[in-house]
C-alpha positions in Angstrom: -7.8 43.1 37.2 -11.4 42.9 35.9 -10.1 43.2 32.3 -7.6 40.5 32.9 -10.2 38.2 34.4 -12.4 38.8 31.3 -9.5 38.0 29.0 -8.7 34.8 30.8 -12.3 33.7 30.8 -12.6 34.4 27.0 -9.4 32.4 26.4 -10.6 29.4 28.5 -13.9 29.5 26.6 -12.2 29.5 23.3 -9.8 26.7 24.2 -12.6 24.7 25.7 -14.4 24.9 22.3 -11.3 23.7 20.5 -10.9 20.9 23.1 -14.5 19.7 22.4 -13.9 19.8 18.7 -10.6 17.9 18.9 -12.1 15.3 21.3 -14.8 14.5 18.7 -12.3 13.7 15.9 -12.5 10.1 14.9 -8.7 10.0 14.6 -5.7 12.3 15.5 -3.6 11.1 12.6 -2.5 14.0 10.3 -5.4 15.2 8.1 -6.8 18.6 7.0 -9.3 18.6 9.9 -6.8 17.6 12.5 -4.2 20.1 11.2 -6.7 22.9 11.2 -7.8 22.4 14.8 -4.4 22.1 16.2 -3.2 25.1 14.2 -6.0 27.1 15.7 -5.2 25.8 19.2 -1.5 26.7 18.9 -2.5 30.2 17.6 -4.7 30.7 20.6 -2.0 29.6 23.1 1.2 31.2 21.8 0.4 34.9 22.4 1.3 36.4 25.8 -1.6 35.9 28.3 -2.3 36.7 32.0 -3.7 33.2 32.5 -2.1 31.1 35.3 -3.2 27.5 34.6 -2.5 26.5 38.2 -5.4 28.8 39.2 -8.0 27.3 36.9 -11.1 25.9 38.5 -11.7 22.1 38.6 -13.7 21.9 35.4 -11.1 24.0 33.4 -8.3 22.0 35.0 -9.8 18.7 33.9 -10.3 20.1 30.4 -6.6 21.2 30.3 -5.3 17.8 31.4 -7.4 16.0 28.8 -6.2 18.5 26.1 -2.6 17.9 26.9 -3.1 14.2 26.5 -4.8 14.8 23.2 -1.9 17.0 22.1 0.5 14.3 23.2 -1.3 11.7 21.1 -1.5 13.9 18.1 2.1 14.9 18.3 3.1 11.2 18.5 1.1 10.4 15.4 2.4 13.4 13.5 6.0 12.5 14.3 5.4 8.9 13.3 3.8 9.9 10.0 6.7 12.1 9.1 9.3 9.7 10.3 7.9 7.1 7.9 7.8 9.6 5.1 11.4 10.7 5.7 12.6 7.1 5.9 11.6 6.6 2.3 14.4 8.9 1.1 18.0 7.7 0.6 19.2 10.2 3.2 16.3 11.2 5.5 18.3 13.9 7.2 18.4 15.9 3.9 14.6 16.3 4.1 13.9 17.2 7.7 12.7 20.6 6.5 9.5 18.9 5.3 8.4 18.5 8.9 5.9 21.3 9.7 7.6 22.3 13.0 11.1 22.2 11.6 11.9 25.8 12.4 10.5 25.5 15.9 12.8 22.6 16.7 15.9 24.2 15.2 15.3 27.3 17.4 14.4 25.3 20.5 17.5 23.1 20.2 19.7 26.1 19.7 18.1 27.9 22.6 18.8 24.9 24.9 22.4 24.7 23.8 22.9 28.4 24.4 21.4 28.2 27.8 23.4 25.1 28.7 26.6 26.8 27.6 25.8 30.0 29.5 24.8 28.5 32.8 27.1 25.5 32.9 30.2 27.1 31.5 33.1 25.0 30.6 31.0 21.9 30.3 32.0 19.8 27.2 29.6 16.8 27.5 31.0 13.5 26.4 27.7 11.7 26.8 24.1 13.0 26.7 20.8 11.3 27.4 17.5 12.5 25.8 14.6 11.0 27.7 11.4 10.8 25.7 13.0 11.1 22.2 10.0 9.7 20.2 9.9 8.5 16.6 11.3 11.7 15.2 14.1 12.7 17.6 14.6 16.2 16.1 16.2 17.8 19.1 18.9 15.1 19.5 19.6 15.2 15.7 20.0 19.0 15.7 22.1 19.1 18.9 24.3 16.3 17.8 24.8 17.6 14.2 25.1 21.3 14.9 26.0 22.0 18.5 27.7 19.0 20.1 29.5 17.3 17.3 31.8 15.3 19.5 29.1 14.0 21.9 27.5 10.6 22.2 23.7 10.7 22.4 21.6 7.9 24.0 17.9 8.4 23.2 15.4 6.7 25.4 11.7 6.1 24.7 9.2 3.6 26.1 7.9 2.7 22.6 10.0 0.2 20.7 8.2 1.2 17.4 9.2 4.8 17.9 12.9 3.8 18.4 12.8 1.6 15.2 11.5 4.6 13.3 14.2 6.9 14.7 17.0 4.5 13.8 16.0 4.6 10.1 16.5 8.4 10.0 20.2 8.2 10.7 21.0 5.1 8.7 22.7 7.1 5.9 24.8 9.3 8.2 27.9 7.4 9.4 28.8 10.0 12.0 25.4 10.1 13.6 25.0 6.3 13.4 28.2 6.0 15.4 27.2 8.6 18.0 23.5 8.0 18.5 21.8 5.0 20.1 18.1 4.4 20.6 17.0 2.5 23.7 13.6 1.2 24.7 13.1 1.9 28.4 11.0 3.7 31.0 13.0 6.3 32.8 11.9 4.9 36.1 13.8 1.7 35.2 17.1 3.5 34.6 19.5 3.7 37.5 23.2 3.1 37.1 23.0 4.3 33.5 22.0 7.8 34.5 25.3 8.4 36.3 27.1 8.1 33.0 25.7 11.3 31.5 27.0 14.8 31.7 23.6 16.2 30.5 20.1 14.8 30.6 17.4 16.3 28.5 13.8 15.7 29.7 11.2 15.9 27.0 8.0 18.0 27.8 5.6 15.0 27.7 7.6 12.7 30.0 5.4 12.7 33.1 2.3 14.8 32.0 0.7 15.2 35.4 2.6 17.5 37.9 3.1 14.7 40.4 4.4 12.3 37.7 6.9 14.9 36.5 8.1 15.5 40.1 8.6 11.7 40.5 10.7 11.6 37.3 12.8 14.5 38.4 13.3 13.0 41.9 14.4 9.7 40.2 16.9 11.5 38.1 18.1 13.3 41.2 18.8 10.0 42.9 20.8 8.5 40.1 22.5 11.3 38.0 26.1 12.1 38.7 26.8 15.1 41.0 27.5 18.2 38.8 25.6 16.8 35.8 23.2 19.1 34.1 19.5 18.6 33.7 17.5 20.4 30.9 13.7 20.3 31.5 11.1 21.5 29.1 8.1 23.3 30.6 5.5 25.8 29.5 4.3 29.2 30.6 1.0 31.2 30.4 -1.5 29.9 27.9 1.1 27.5 26.5 0.3 25.5 29.6 -2.7 24.2 27.7 -0.4 22.5 25.3 2.3 21.1 27.6 2.7 20.4 31.3 4.0 23.2 33.5 7.0 22.3 35.6 7.4 23.9 39.0 11.1 24.9 39.5 10.6 24.1 43.2 10.0 20.5 42.2 13.3 20.5 40.4 15.0 21.8 43.6 13.3 19.3 45.8 14.5 16.6 43.4 18.1 17.3 44.3 19.1 20.0 41.8 20.1 23.6 41.8 17.9 25.5 39.4 20.2 27.8 37.5 17.8 29.5 35.1 14.2 29.5 33.8 13.6 30.8 30.3 10.2 31.6 28.9 10.3 32.3 25.1 8.0 34.9 23.7 8.3 33.9 20.1 7.2 30.8 18.1 9.3 28.5 20.4 6.5 27.1 22.6 8.4 25.3 25.4 10.0 27.0 28.3 13.4 25.7 29.4 14.6 25.0 33.0 18.4 24.6 33.4 19.5 22.8 36.6 22.5 21.0 37.9 22.7 17.9 40.2 23.7 19.0 43.7 27.0 17.5 44.9 27.3 15.3 48.0 29.4 17.1 50.6 30.9 13.8 51.8 28.8 13.6 55.0 25.7 12.2 53.4 24.1 15.5 52.9 23.8 17.6 49.7 25.7 20.9 49.2 23.3 23.8 48.9 24.8 25.6 45.9 27.3 24.8 43.2 29.6 27.5 41.9 27.6 27.7 38.7 24.4 28.4 40.4 25.9 31.1 42.5 27.1 32.8 39.4 23.7 32.4 37.6 20.8 32.7 39.9 17.2 31.8 39.0 15.7 34.1 36.5 12.1 34.3 35.5 13.0 35.8 32.1 16.3 36.5 30.4 17.4 37.9 27.1 18.1 35.2 24.4 21.3 35.2 22.4 21.1 36.7 19.0 19.4 34.4 16.5 20.8 33.6 13.1 19.5 31.7 10.1 20.3 28.0 10.2 19.7 24.9 8.2 20.3 21.3 9.2 
């Protein structure tokens, strides 16, 4: 235990130093200095660690919250930069590999598809929503092109400029143009629309504070169709310094059965929570378990399907 405490203290000290350096940057737009600091941050957070970010003291917790917001800002600027660069090509989708985290998103999208297929068997989604799609909606692009070729995708983001950038990326692909829409809206303002989706993907940075994330999940639970699937991105261990950690119990309290929780141990940073909207029993109360959740109980860790080389 003492050795673990020492390891955690050393990690928090290292990340605090990186946070201080990042906070002093005059801009978070892509540059050698910005890239070097965030590369060092990711390298510090990806290895397995005994740290439980929920147990950090007030000072470290405040630092972590500020760091997640800085990461969010930097990620948005990085995506906008590459969205603009890709839009200069005749067919932007032919050049997605230029994005530095291309492989990460290919692997994350495949992982999410495999988990969805495993824990919600027989689901052939006609329509999917991705909430928090951003200026470079990599996950939607990969899922639509490689894994769900017959599915309609509605991408939601609060930023109109992000959606305008995203639209330009699919302009040369007739199939994706026909199957993908980009809508400017806050998830809190979506009601009847949510009942139209078979699957809703919730991006990691939608609702960065725990209470905000819980409110978003509860809102989805009130308006999604019974039986619809919810895919929530979370984080585990030291990766909780990069992204918000979602408590599966908050998902359950929001009106969902939690079917599985998967924590990657490779270069895929985000954890994935698979859940399904609980069905109304016809008497104004919610059924406790769906058939799918009984067959696939909550797991803290499960073996991934075999990986293969892929290209967009």
